[in-house]
PATORTI-775614 format. One record per atom (N, C-alpha, C): x, y, z. Coordinates in steps of 0.1 Angstrom, whole numbers, plus 2048, in hexadecimal, padded with zeros to 3 digits. Atoms other than C-alpha are relative to their C-alpha. Last residue first. Layout:
REM PATORTI-775614
XYZ
...
//
This chain:
REM PATORTI-775614
8048077F3
89A824829
80C7FF809
7FD7F77F4
8A683F810
7FC7F980D
7F28007FE
8A88257F4
80480880C
7FC80C7F9
88381F7F8
80F800803
8057FF7F2
87C8437EF
8047F4808
7F87F67F9
8928417D0
7FC80280E
7F48077FE
8808217C5
80A80A808
8028087F5
85F8347C9
80D7F8804
8027F87F4
86A84F7B2
7FF7F880C
7F37FA7FD
878837798
7FF80980D
7F880B7FA
858822799
80E806804
8048037F2
843842795
8097F5806
7FC7F47F7
85784D777
7FC7FD80E
7F18017FE
85482A767
80580C809
7FC80A7F8
82E82976D
80F800803
7F97FA7F4
82584B760
8067F5809
7F37FA805
81C83F73D
80880580C
7F580A800
80282874D
80D8067FC
7FA80180D
7EC847754
80C7F6801
80A7FE80A
7D384A770
8067FD7F2
7FE7F580A
7EC83C789
7F48007F6
8027F37F9
7E78287A9
80280C7F7
80D7FE7FB
7E0808797
7FE80D807
8097FC80B
80080B783
7F2803805
7FE7F2802
8148097A3
7F78067F6
8057F97F5
8047E87AC
80280F7FF
80E800801
80A7DB789
7FA80880C
8037F680B
82F7E478A
7F08027FF
7FD7F37FA
8327D27AC
7FC80B7F5
80B7FC7F7
8207B479D
80280E805
80C7FE808
8387B277F
7F5805809
7FE7F4807
8577B6796
7F38047F8
8007F57F7
84B79B7AD
80180E7F9
80F7FE7FD
843784790
7FF80B80A
8067FA80C
867789783
7F1803803
7FC7F2800
8757827A6
7FA8087F4
8067F97F5
8617627AA
80380F7FF
80E7FE803
869756787
7FA80880B
8027F780B
88E75B78C
7F28037FE
7FD7F37FB
88D74A7AE
7FE80B7F6
80B7FC7F7
87B72C7A0
80280E806
80C7FD808
893729783
7F5806809
7FC7F4807
8B172A79B
7F48057F7
8027F57F6
8A07107B1
80380D7F9
80F7FD7FE
89B6F9793
7FE80C809
8047F980D
8C16FC78B
7F1803801
7FC7F27FF
8C96F47B0
7FC8087F3
7F27FE804
8B46D57AE
80480F801
7FE80280F
8936D27C1
80F8027FD
80080E803
8876CD7E5
8027FD7F1
80A804809
87C6F07E9
8007F27FC
80D7FC7FA
88F6F7809
7F57FC7F6
8038097F5
8AD6E47FC
7F2803805
80380D806
8AD6F77DB
7FC7F680A
80E7FF806
8AB7187ED
7FC7F27FB
8098007F4
8CA70D802
7F18017FB
80080D7FA
8DD7047E2
7F67FF80C
808809808
8D27257D2
8007F2806
7FB80D7FE
8E073B7EE
7F87F57F9
80A80A7FE
8D775D7E0
8077F2801
8018047F2
8F27777E6
7F57F6803
7F48077FC
8FD77D7C2
8007FB80E
7FE80D807
8DA7857B7
80C7F8804
7FA7FE80D
8D479F7D2
8047F37FA
7F2803801
8BC7937EC
8058057F3
7F97F47FD
89A7A57F0
80F7FE7FF
8067F4806
88478B7E0
80980D801
7F87FD80C
89A76D7E8
7FB80D7FA
7F57F97FC
88C76C80C
8098047F4
8027F27FE
86B7637FD
80C808804
7FA7F780A
8767427ED
80080F805
7F2804803
870727808
80780B7F7
7F87FF7F4
851738816
80F7FD7FD
7FE7F17FE
84473D7F3
80880280C
7F67FB809
84A7187EC
80280F802
7F38037FB
83770E80B
80B8057F7
7FC7F67F6
8187207FE
80D7FE806
7F28017FD
81770A7DF
80480B80A
7FD80C7F8
7F37017D8
80E7FF804
7FB80B808
7F07197BA
8037F3809
80A80580A
7D972F7CD
8057F57F8
80A8077F8
7F27317EA
7F57FB7F6
7FB80D7FC
80E73A7D2
7F67F8807
7FF80880C
7F97567C3
8067F2803
80E806803
7EF7627E5
8017F87F4
80380B7F7
8147667EE
7F37FA7FD
7F780B804
81A77B7CF
7FE7F4809
80680780C
7FB7907D6
8097F57FC
80D8067FD
8067977FA
7FA7F97F4
7FD80D7F9
82A79E7EF
7F37F8803
7F980980A
81E7B87D6
8037F3806
80B805809
8067C87EF
8057F67F6
8088097F8
8237CB808
7F57FA7F8
7F980D7FF
8397DA7ED
7F97F6808
80180680D
81E7F47E5
8087F3800
80E806801
81C7FC80A
7FE7F97F3
80080C7F8
84280180B
7F27F9800
7F880A807
8408197EF
8007F3807
80880480C
82582D800
8067F57F8
80A80A7FB
83982C820
7F67FC7F5
7F980C7FD
85683D80D
7F67F5805
7FC80780C
83F8567FE
8077F3802
80C805807
82F85F81F
8047F97F3
80580C7F8
851861831
7F37FA7F9
7F880B804
85D878815
7FC7F3807
80480480E
83F88F81B
8097F47FB
80D806801
84588F841
7FC7FB7F2
80A7F77FE
86B895841
7F27FA7FD
8057F980C
881876843
7F580B804
7F57F8805
89686885F
7FC8097F4
8057F3801
87985A873
80B80A7FB
7F57F77FB
88D83A87B
7FC80F800
7FA7F780A
86D826877
80A809806
7F3807805
86780A891
8078097F5
7F57FF7F5
84E8208A4
80D7FA7FB
7FB7F27FF
83A825884
80B80180A
7F87FD80D
83680087E
80680E801
7F38077FF
82C7FA8A3
8098027F3
7F87FA7F6
8128168A1
80D7F9801
7FB7F3804
80580B880
80980680A
7F5802809
8027E788B
80680D7FB
7F58057F7
7ED7F28A9
80C7FD7F7
7F97F57FA
7D8808891
80B7FB809
7F88077F5
7CE7EB87B
80880B806
7F27FF801
7B47FF867
8077F980C
7F98047F4
78F7F7862
80F8007FD
7F780B803
77C80A848
8087FD80C
80580680C
75E82184B
8097F57FB
7F77FF80B
76782986F
7FA7F97F4
7FA80C804
74982C887
8098027F4
80680780B
74284E894
8077F47FD
80A7F8805
74D8688AE
7F97FA7F4
80D8057FD
76084E8C1
7F58087FB
8008097F5
7818608C2
7F27FC804
7F48067FB
77C87D8AB
7FD7F780C
7FD80D806
75D883897
80B7F9806
80B8097FC
7508A08AC
8027F27FB
7FE8067F3
7728B08A9
7F57F7804
80680E800
76F8B4884
8017FA80D
80E7FE7FF
7758DA882
7F97F2800
8037F97F4
79A8D8889
7F1802803
7FE8097F5
79E8BE86E
7FC80780D
80C8067FA
78D8D3853
8027F880D
80D7F9800
7A38EC843
7F57FA808
7FF7F17FF
7C88E5848
7F2806802
7F97FC7F3
7C68C0851
80080F801
8098047F5
7AC8B9835
80680580D
80B7F6800
7C18CD81C
7F67FD80B
7FB7F37FC
7DF8B9825
7F580A801
7FE8017F1
7CC898823
80580E805
80D8007F9
7BF8A1800
80180080F
8057F3801
7E28A97F4
7F2802807
7F87F87F7
7EF888802
7FB80F7FF
8038027F2
7D28747F3
808809809
80D7FC7FC
7D48837D1
7FD7FF80F
8017F17FF
7F98807CE
7F3805804
7F77FB7F5
7FA85B7D6
7FF80F802
8068027F4
7DC8547C0
80880580C
7FD80D7FA
7EE8637A3
7F87FF80D
7FB8017F2
7E287E78C
8037F2805
7F37FA7FC
7CD88376D
8047FC80E
7F680280A
7B2871759
80E806804
7FB80E800
79B86C777
80B7FE7F5
7FF80380E
79789277C
8077F27FF
7F3803805
78E8927A1
7FF7FD7F1
7FB7F4806
76E8A37AD
80E7FE7F9
8087FC80C
75C8827B2
80580D7F9
7FB80580D
7788767C8
7F88047F4
7F57F7805
76E88E7E4
8057FA7F3
7FE80380E
74E8797E9
80A8097FA
8027F3808
74588A80A
8037FE7F1
80E7FB7FE
73F86881B
7FE80D7F8
80B809805
75D85680C
7F3807801
7FD80480E
77987080F
7F47F87FA
8047F5808
76987E82F
8027FD7F1
80E7FF7FF
76C85C840
7FB80B7F7
80680A809
78F858832
7F1800801
7FD7FC80E
79A878842
7F97F67F6
80A7F6803
78886E863
8028057F1
80D806801
79C84E864
7F580A7FC
7FF80880C
7BD86085E
7F27FA7FD
8007F780B
7B587B878
7FF7F87F3
80D7F9802
7AA862892
8008087F4
80A80A803
7C984C88E
7F28067FD
7FD80480E
7E086A88C
7F67F57FC
8057F5809
7D08788AC
8027FC7F1
80E7FF7FF
7D58578BF
7FA80A7F6
80680C806
7F88518B2
7F1801800
7FF80C7F8
8028758BB
7FA7F47F8
80B8047F9
8058908A0
8037F3808
8007FD7F2
8268A0898
7F47FC808
8047F27FE
8258A3872
7FF80480F
7F47F8802
839883871
7FD80F801
7F78027F4
81A872881
80D8097FE
8067F87F5
804881866
8087FF80C
7FE7F1803
81B87484A
7FA80880C
7F27FD7FE
81B85185A
80480F7FE
7FE8007F2
7F585085B
80F804804
8067F37FC
7F485A836
802801810
7F77F5804
80D83E82D
7FB80E805
7F57FF7F8
7F7826842
80A80B7FC
8027F67F5
7D682E831
80D801808
7F87F4801
7DE81F80F
80080A80C
7F3802806
7D17FC80E
80A80B803
7F880A7F8
7B57FE827
80E7FF7FA
7FC7FB7F3
7A881E817
8097F7808
7F67F5802
7AA8107F4
80480680D
7F4806802
7977F1800
80C80A7FE
7FB8047F3
77C80780E
80D7F87FF
7FB7F57F8
77A8197ED
8047FC80E
7F37FC806
7777F97D9
80680B808
7F68097FC
75C7EC7F1
80E8037FA
7FD7FE7F1
74880B7ED
80B7F7804
7F77F47FE
74C8097C7
80380380E
7F3803806
73F7E57C7
80980C802
7F88077F5
7227ED7DF
80E7FD7FB
80180E800
7168077C6
8087FA80B
8058067F3
71082C7C2
7FF7F17FE
80C809800
7258377A5
7FD7FC80E
80B7F8805
73E8547A2
7F37F87FF
8047F77F6
7578427B8
7F48097FC
80A8077F7
75882779F
7FB80980B
80D801807
76783F786
7F67F9808
8067F3801
78284979E
7F37FF7F9
8057FE7F2
78A8247A5
7F980E800
80C8087FF
78D81F77F
7F980280E
80B7FA808
7A583C77C
7F37F8801
8057F47F8
7BA82E799
7F58077F8
7F77F57FF
7BE80D786
7F980B808
8047F4808
7AA7EF78F
80B80A801
7F87FF80C
7B17CC79C
7FC80B7F7
80580580C
7A07D27BE
80A8027F4
8037F4809
7B37D87DE
7FD7FB7F2
80C801807
7B07B77F1
7FD80C7F7
7FE80780C
7D57B67FA
7F37FE7F8
7FD7F780C
7CE7D2812
8017F87F3
80980380B
7BD7B982A
8028097F4
80B7F6800
7CE7C9848
7F67FD7F5
8088007F3
7E47AC851
7F580A800
80780C7FD
7EF7A482E
7F880180C
80A80380A
7F87C7824
7F87F4803
80C7F77FF
8087D1844
7F67FC7F6
80C808803
81F7B3846
7F48087FF
8098037F5
8407C5844
7F47F97FC
80E7FF805
85D7C582B
7F77FC80C
//
């Protein structure tokens, strides 16, 4: 699991569903602008990775992705979306494909210095993260897999923030390696020593951590959907993408 969410500010994505973000896009306000900027910061990397897998260089993928989000915000493409239907994941990739096919070649004046970005992206982190990827998947699967990883990053960022707000940041450090470990491979005596508690208390702490992680991950997925009834199917799809890592 990488640090993209925490280093890029993606953990600041507002506590709203995709349908609410779409509704906000139809209003002129500083709140809706902030929501859209947070959306861009949270979900730009999967789009960047898709563009790279389509054969673009780092510099061109950076420019293309930033220009895409500029158009998304300035031209108010979200206003044409039916907020009762669809997934944020699907909307963004379809919109990006249309942009690449129909508009990117005509946007040369905006490329490399042609205007200030509407949201700041950690492009150095993107380059290093992309370089570490084995590139074994086709572009669309790469996009879905990176989308799933982004949601995991957002989940970890929220979980860590919760420990910090409770005045227990060291407990998160002591417990975080238990998030991905299979239940039979967790060294509870070692966890107990790190926490300074009994083994029984350590087991309870790990159980609560993993349950909270699952709950937050589900919430993060729900935020990207217009219909909560789609959550289970989306979770299965993203789990399948993660299994292909």
